[in-house]
C-alpha positions as CSV (number, residue, x, y, z in Angstrom):
1,X,0.0,0.0,0.0
2,X,1.5,3.3,-1.0
3,X,2.0,6.3,1.3
4,X,-0.8,8.4,-0.3
5,X,-3.3,5.5,0.3
6,X,-2.1,5.2,3.9
7,X,-2.6,9.0,4.4
8,X,-6.1,8.9,2.8
9,X,-7.2,5.9,4.8
10,X,-6.0,7.4,8.1
11,X,-7.6,10.8,7.3
12,X,-10.9,9.0,6.5
13,X,-10.9,7.1,9.7
14,X,-10.2,10.2,11.8
15,X,-12.9,12.2,10.1
16,X,-15.5,9.4,10.3
17,X,-14.7,8.9,14.0
18,X,-14.9,12.6,14.8
19,X,-18.6,12.6,13.9
20,X,-19.6,11.0,17.2
21,X,-18.0,13.7,19.5
22,X,-19.4,16.5,17.4
23,X,-22.8,14.8,17.4
24,X,-22.7,14.8,21.2
25,X,-22.4,18.6,21.1
26,X,-25.2,18.9,18.6
27,X,-27.7,16.8,20.6
28,X,-27.0,18.8,23.7
29,X,-28.4,21.9,21.8
30,X,-31.1,20.6,19.5
31,X,-33.5,17.7,18.9
32,X,-31.4,14.9,17.4
33,X,-33.7,13.9,14.5
34,X,-34.4,17.4,13.4
35,X,-30.7,18.4,13.6
36,X,-29.7,15.3,11.6
37,X,-32.4,15.9,9.0
38,X,-31.2,19.4,8.5
39,X,-27.6,18.2,8.1
40,X,-28.6,15.7,5.5
41,X,-30.7,18.2,3.6
42,X,-27.8,20.7,3.3
43,X,-25.2,18.0,2.6
44,X,-27.5,16.3,0.1
45,X,-28.3,19.4,-1.8
46,X,-24.6,20.4,-1.9
47,X,-23.6,16.9,-3.2
48,X,-26.3,16.9,-5.9
49,X,-25.3,20.4,-7.1
50,X,-21.7,19.5,-7.3
51,X,-22.5,16.2,-9.0
52,X,-24.6,18.0,-11.6
53,X,-21.7,20.5,-12.1
54,X,-19.4,17.6,-12.8
55,X,-21.9,16.2,-15.4
56,X,-23.3,13.3,-13.4
57,X,-26.8,12.3,-14.4
58,X,-30.0,12.1,-12.5
59,X,-30.7,8.8,-14.3
60,X,-29.9,5.9,-12.1
61,X,-29.6,2.2,-12.8
62,X,-31.8,-0.3,-10.9
63,X,-28.9,-1.1,-8.5
64,X,-28.3,2.6,-8.0
65,X,-31.9,3.3,-7.2
66,X,-32.0,0.5,-4.7
67,X,-28.8,1.8,-3.1
68,X,-30.3,5.3,-2.8
69,X,-33.5,4.0,-1.1
70,X,-32.0,1.3,1.1
71,X,-28.9,3.2,2.2
72,X,-30.8,6.4,2.6
73,X,-33.1,4.6,5.0
74,X,-30.7,2.2,6.7
75,X,-27.5,4.2,6.8
76,X,-28.7,7.8,7.1
77,X,-32.1,7.4,8.8
78,X,-31.7,4.3,10.9
79,X,-27.9,4.0,11.6
80,X,-27.1,7.7,12.2
81,X,-30.6,8.5,13.4
82,X,-30.4,5.9,16.2
83,X,-26.9,7.0,17.1
84,X,-27.9,10.6,17.3
85,X,-30.8,9.8,19.6
86,X,-28.6,7.5,21.7
87,X,-26.0,10.1,22.2
88,X,-28.4,12.1,24.4
89,X,-27.5,9.5,27.0
90,X,-24.4,7.5,25.8
91,X,-20.9,8.9,25.7
92,X,-19.5,9.5,22.2
93,X,-16.5,7.1,22.7
94,X,-18.9,4.2,23.4
95,X,-21.1,5.0,20.5
96,X,-18.1,5.2,18.2
97,X,-16.8,1.8,19.3
98,X,-20.1,0.1,18.9
99,X,-20.5,1.7,15.4
100,X,-17.0,0.5,14.5
101,X,-18.0,-3.1,15.2
102,X,-20.2,-3.0,12.0
103,X,-17.6,-4.9,9.9
104,X,-17.7,-7.7,12.6
105,X,-21.5,-7.7,12.3
106,X,-21.3,-7.9,8.5
107,X,-19.0,-10.9,8.7
108,X,-21.2,-12.7,11.3
109,X,-24.4,-12.0,9.5
110,X,-22.9,-13.1,6.2
111,X,-21.9,-16.4,7.8
112,X,-25.3,-16.9,9.5
113,X,-27.6,-15.5,6.8
114,X,-25.8,-16.5,3.6
115,X,-23.5,-19.3,4.7
116,X,-20.5,-17.3,3.5
117,X,-17.2,-19.0,4.2
118,X,-15.0,-17.2,6.7
119,X,-11.2,-18.0,6.7
120,X,-9.6,-19.0,10.0
121,X,-8.1,-15.6,10.4
122,X,-11.6,-14.0,10.0
123,X,-13.2,-16.4,12.6
124,X,-10.4,-15.5,15.1
125,X,-10.9,-11.8,14.3
126,X,-14.6,-12.0,14.7
127,X,-14.3,-13.7,18.2
128,X,-11.6,-11.3,19.3
129,X,-13.3,-8.2,18.0
130,X,-16.6,-9.0,19.6
131,X,-14.9,-9.8,22.9
132,X,-13.2,-6.4,22.8
133,X,-16.5,-4.6,22.1
134,X,-18.2,-6.7,24.8
135,X,-15.5,-5.8,27.3
136,X,-16.0,-2.1,26.7
137,X,-19.8,-2.3,26.8
138,X,-19.7,-4.4,30.0
139,X,-17.4,-1.9,31.7
140,X,-19.5,1.1,30.7
141,X,-22.8,-0.5,31.6
142,X,-21.4,-1.4,35.0
143,X,-20.3,2.2,35.4
144,X,-23.8,3.4,34.7
145,X,-24.1,3.8,30.9
146,X,-27.7,3.9,29.8
147,X,-28.8,0.5,28.5
148,X,-31.4,1.9,26.2
149,X,-28.8,4.2,24.6
150,X,-26.5,1.2,24.1
151,X,-29.3,-0.8,22.5
152,X,-30.0,2.0,20.1
153,X,-26.4,2.1,19.0
154,X,-26.3,-1.6,18.5
155,X,-29.6,-1.5,16.5
156,X,-28.1,1.3,14.3
157,X,-25.0,-0.7,13.5
158,X,-27.1,-3.8,12.7
159,X,-29.2,-1.7,10.3
160,X,-26.1,-0.6,8.4
161,X,-24.7,-4.2,8.4
162,X,-27.9,-5.5,6.9
163,X,-27.9,-2.8,4.2
164,X,-24.3,-3.5,3.4
165,X,-24.9,-7.2,3.0
166,X,-28.1,-6.6,0.9
167,X,-26.3,-4.3,-1.5
168,X,-22.9,-5.9,-1.6
169,X,-21.6,-5.7,-5.1
170,X,-24.0,-3.0,-6.3
171,X,-22.0,-0.4,-8.2
172,X,-22.7,3.3,-8.3
173,X,-21.0,3.5,-11.7
174,X,-19.9,7.0,-12.7
175,X,-22.5,8.8,-10.6
176,X,-21.1,8.2,-7.1
177,X,-21.5,11.7,-5.7
178,X,-25.1,11.9,-7.1
179,X,-26.0,8.6,-5.5
180,X,-24.6,9.8,-2.1
181,X,-26.4,13.1,-2.4
182,X,-29.7,11.5,-3.1
183,X,-29.2,9.0,-0.3
184,X,-28.8,12.0,2.1
185,X,-32.0,13.6,0.8
186,X,-33.8,10.3,1.4
187,X,-32.5,10.3,5.0
188,X,-33.5,14.0,5.4
189,X,-37.1,13.3,4.3
190,X,-37.4,10.2,6.5
191,X,-35.9,11.8,9.6
192,X,-37.8,15.1,9.0
193,X,-41.1,13.3,9.0
194,X,-40.2,11.4,12.1
195,X,-39.0,14.5,13.9
196,X,-42.2,16.4,13.1
197,X,-44.2,13.6,14.6
198,X,-42.1,13.1,17.8
199,X,-40.0,16.1,18.6
200,X,-40.5,19.7,19.7
201,X,-38.4,22.0,17.7
202,X,-36.4,23.9,20.3
203,X,-32.8,24.9,19.5
204,X,-30.4,26.4,22.0
205,X,-28.2,28.5,19.6
206,X,-24.5,28.8,20.6
207,X,-21.1,29.0,19.0
208,X,-20.2,25.4,19.8
209,X,-23.5,24.2,18.3
210,X,-23.0,26.1,15.1
211,X,-19.4,25.0,14.8
212,X,-20.3,21.3,15.4
213,X,-23.1,21.5,12.9
214,X,-21.0,23.1,10.2
215,X,-18.2,20.6,10.9
216,X,-20.6,17.7,10.5
217,X,-21.7,19.0,7.1
218,X,-18.3,19.8,5.8
219,X,-16.1,17.0,7.2
220,X,-17.9,13.7,8.0
221,X,-20.7,14.5,5.6
222,X,-18.9,15.6,2.4
223,X,-15.1,15.5,2.8
224,X,-14.9,12.1,4.3
225,X,-17.2,10.7,1.6
226,X,-15.0,12.1,-1.2
227,X,-11.8,10.8,0.5
228,X,-13.5,7.4,0.8
229,X,-14.3,7.3,-3.0
230,X,-10.7,8.3,-3.8
231,X,-9.3,5.6,-1.5
232,X,-11.6,2.9,-3.0
233,X,-10.6,3.9,-6.5
234,X,-6.9,3.8,-5.5
235,X,-6.7,0.5,-3.6
236,X,-10.2,-1.2,-3.9
237,X,-13.1,-1.5,-1.5
238,X,-11.8,-4.5,0.4
239,X,-8.4,-3.1,1.2
240,X,-9.9,0.3,1.9
241,X,-12.2,-1.2,4.5
242,X,-9.2,-2.3,6.5
243,X,-8.9,1.3,7.8
244,X,-12.1,0.7,9.8
245,X,-9.9,-0.9,12.4
246,X,-8.6,2.6,13.3
247,X,-12.1,3.8,14.2
248,X,-12.2,2.6,17.9
249,X,-8.9,4.4,18.6
250,X,-9.8,7.7,16.9
251,X,-13.3,7.6,18.4
252,X,-12.0,7.2,22.0
253,X,-9.2,9.7,21.5
254,X,-11.3,12.4,19.9
255,X,-14.1,12.1,22.5
256,X,-11.5,12.4,25.3
257,X,-9.8,15.4,23.7
258,X,-12.9,17.3,22.7
259,X,-15.4,16.3,25.4
260,X,-13.1,15.3,28.3
261,X,-14.6,11.8,28.5
262,X,-12.8,9.6,30.9
263,X,-11.0,6.6,29.5
264,X,-10.1,3.8,31.8
265,X,-7.5,1.0,31.5
266,X,-10.2,-1.6,30.6
267,X,-11.5,0.8,27.9
268,X,-8.0,1.0,26.4
269,X,-7.6,-2.8,26.6
270,X,-11.0,-3.3,24.9
271,X,-10.1,-0.8,22.2
272,X,-6.9,-2.6,21.4
273,X,-8.6,-6.0,21.3
274,X,-11.5,-4.7,19.1
275,X,-9.0,-3.0,16.7
276,X,-7.1,-6.3,16.4
277,X,-10.3,-8.2,15.7
278,X,-11.6,-5.8,13.1
279,X,-8.2,-5.7,11.3
280,X,-8.1,-9.5,11.2
281,X,-11.6,-9.8,9.8
282,X,-10.8,-7.2,7.1
283,X,-7.5,-8.9,6.2
284,X,-9.2,-12.3,6.0
285,X,-11.2,-11.1,3.0
286,X,-8.0,-10.8,1.0
287,X,-7.0,-14.4,1.8
């Protein structure tokens, strides 16, 4: 793997992981579903406008249309929506670690649901990774983490894992940015409708809230997506996915630095074990 790919992958992992700490700031100031819907609306419109400027077409293939609807609902509405709601009660570091276990869930569900063969390295990584995540979850629950918030994070990661398995192999062709923009707009509509039915629109405006909201649009929302596409084109989706093993480390480090969340020795051990498991599962796909 060349140095540029290493730099891109590390930058993507850091940007993706930073979304949890900034989301924690956002939900302290605004209703989570309404805030996320607004973020998706702005990001989606920007992505579609840029895609059109680059000459990408509105016309989608059948696989692209399925990707837009399924990922718009499962990734944007369910996965991120559940995480935003959960982070009213769950620390950002714990939410990031649970979300980072998604590759482990994909491997496990692929084996259970589709009977996909997992190499020995992948089986070992799956067991080790789940033990690491379980260690962190057990430590946090014992320390008073909200069980409902943890359950929402797990449900969100499962929703994304199911969507990933369902659409594995579907190609976005030459309209990647258009597909991503439309996915965000699907998420904006779904979450906007749910917010209107369940939330009172009360926003506590402040500089930290505005900074976190703008950051989510510009960095995890758009920049990280473009970096991911560049990385996949450079080294392929399977090798690019290996960088997910960095997410537990970055998620914990950023939450500690930005929010002052306390990190204990068992947390650090669990992060190291989870990272090793995720890396083993991703590397096993190349065997």
